[in-house]
N, C-alpha and C positions, 0 to 999 in steps of 0.2 A: 623213351616217348621223345624226338624230340625236344624239342623247348617250351613243349607245354605241361604247363604246373595242372597241377590237380584243387581246384575248387572244395571240393564235397566227394566223397565217393562217387567214382563213376560221372564225374560232371569237370570235363577239361577244358583250359584255356592258354591260349594265345595272341601276342602282338595285340591286344581289345586296344580303343580310342577308352583314351583318360577315360569319360565320362558318358556311363550309358543310361540313356534312358528310354522308352517306347519313344514316348514319343518327341524324339529328336529322327527318327523315322517315315519315313511319307510309303515304302509300299517293300508286301512279304510276298516273295513264290514260295513255296514247295515245289519237291519232285511231287511224283503219288506216289508208288509201288516202294513197300515197303518202306517208306518215309514217312506221309500220311497213312496210307492205309497197310496190314501186315501179309501180304503175299504184295509175288509178280503175278497180274494178271494173267500172262500171257503163258506161266508157265501152269498153273491153277488150268486154264482153256485147254491146255497140250495135256493133262492128265483125265479131264475128261475123256478123252478121245483119245489115250494112248495113250499120249504121243513126247511124253511129259518130262522123261527120261531127259531124249536128245534136246530139248529143249531148253531145257535149267542148265545144263550143256556150256549151250552158249551162252544163256544168259549170264550165268557167275563168269563165265570164261569176255565179257562185255563188261561188266560191273566192273571185275579186276582190273581193267586197262589191258587187259589182255589180247584180246582182237581190236583195234587204236579204230576203226570203220565200221563205225552203230549204227549206220544205214545197209549197208553191206548185214553184220548179226543181225540186224531185227526182219530185214529180209525172208532171210535165210529160216527166221527162226516161222514170222507169219508163212511161209511154203508151206511148210509140215500141217499145219491147221485146213490146207484145200481140202473138202469138202469136207468137214468137221458143219452141224448145223450149228445157225446164227442166234438161235433160241441158248447157246453155250455160256453165250457173254451176260446174259439172265440168269442161269444156274450160277455161277460161280458166285455172282454179286449178294445172292439167296443164302449161297448157302456157305461160303469160304470167303468172303470179304469182310473186313470187320476194323475200324479206326483202330490206331494205333494210340495208347493210354496218352492221355494229353493236349489229344489235338484240339477238339471241343474247346477249353479252357480256353488256350495260347489260342485258336483262333481270335475265339469272341475279345481278349485280350485283345486282339491286336484290332478288330474293326469297333471295339468300343472305343482305343484312341485314334482312329481314323484314319488308321490306312489303306491302304489299296491292295486286296488282296488275290493271287494270282498260281494256277497252278500251271506248273510245266511240265509238260510227260513224256515220251517214249513210249507210252502207251495209249489203247485207248480209249475213241473222246465219248464212246457209250461210261465206263467210265467214268473219266473225268465229270462230265453232265451229269449223273448222279453225286456227284462230291459237291459238284459247283450251288446245286437241289440244297441241299443235305447242310451241307454248308456254312450256306449262302455269300461265297464264291463272287467275288467283284466280276472277273476273265479264267477262262482255261485258254491252252495251247496242247494239243495233241493230234495222236494221228489216227484217221479213217480207215478199217476196213472192208475190204469191198465186201458186199453181200450179194448175191442174185438167187433168186427164186429159195429167200432163208437159207443158205448154205455160205459157207467161207470159200471164195477161190480161192483163195492164198498170195492173194495179191494186197495189196495198198492202194488207195488213191489218194490222186495228191492234191490238195488244199489251195484257195488265193496265195497266201502266203508261199508256200511252195513244198514240195513233195512228204519230210522226212521230220517229225520234230526231233534234232536230234538234239549234242549237247550246244554249239552253236546255233542251232534257232531256239533254242531254251536263253540263250543270251541276248541274240537280238528280238526274241520278246518283253522285256527285261529292259532294255536298250529301247524301245521303239514304246513302251510305253508309261515307262519312265517320262520319256521325249511330249508325252502327248499331256503330263500331266505337269509337264515345267518343273519337274525337278531332279535329280545329279545323282550318281551313282551309289556316293557316300549317304544319300538318306534311302541306301534299298539294301533290303538282306535277300540274300538267300541258304534255303535248307534245301539240303537233301544228302543220295547216301551211296551213291555209284561215281564213276568214271565221267560219266556224261553230262555228269552236275556239275564237275570245276570249271569249263567257264565261264557259263552264270555266279557262280559262289567267288572264284577271282573277280569277277567285274563288279559286281556288290561290295559298300562300304564294310559291311560285316557277314560271314560268314559262318552256319551251323552243321555240323555233318553229324546223324543222327546214326545209332548204332552203324556204323554205317564200317566201308570198303578200308582196308591201311593207306591206301594211298589219299584218301582224303579224307581221310581223319585227321593225317597229319600238316593237312594243309588248310589247314578250316580258325579258324579264329575259337569259335565254342565248339567244343566236342561233346557229346551225351551218348555214353556207354552202358548206361542201368538208366530206370526212371523210363516216364513219359515224356513226351514234346515240349510239354511245356517246364520242366527244368531249367527250360533258355530264361525263362521269367526269375530266377533266380541269379542271373548275369546281370540282364537289362531290366530293369525295373519300369513294370506300368509305368 
């Protein structure tokens, strides 16, 4: 269990600051797939078009850290979606996607306390935009699929900030947002589950792993293995 201590069933902590109040923080950043929501969107999209097995295998290897080049792994997965109708995203959102337990009360507590909220995702802007509206999130960063004549081309589009939102881009987004807000890393919280969340989790003052891969769990200061994401509030009081 590394140096982690069980705070209560399924809730582990290590290397925490002496005093923890939500009001001590000014920004919280969330991964999307399998953190805020119950699915990996790209895997579900692939399932609709009969390519889930191939895509899921790459996703799992990337999240475990076995594929170290996240950008390459994402390009490989997106290429498998070539020819799929773009409406597949709407189908996944409406039929498969659910918020994970505890997401709404946690975000409400953060917003009530005045934290700036971010979604930083290696997934796609169709889904992050929907969640931003649904949850009242301040900012997002994610990837954009190329669509031509209503069909996915199997490629990603470059954006003004770069090509792909990987782990380093997630961290850069937090750093640039923090600079704009005039705050420092110690006032930031990062929440994630996969290896591409580690750069932002290592940079922030507080790191939270939610039902995460072992590599991420070992390095987080708070690890939630059971229950909802709002169990974080058992450790850091609102």
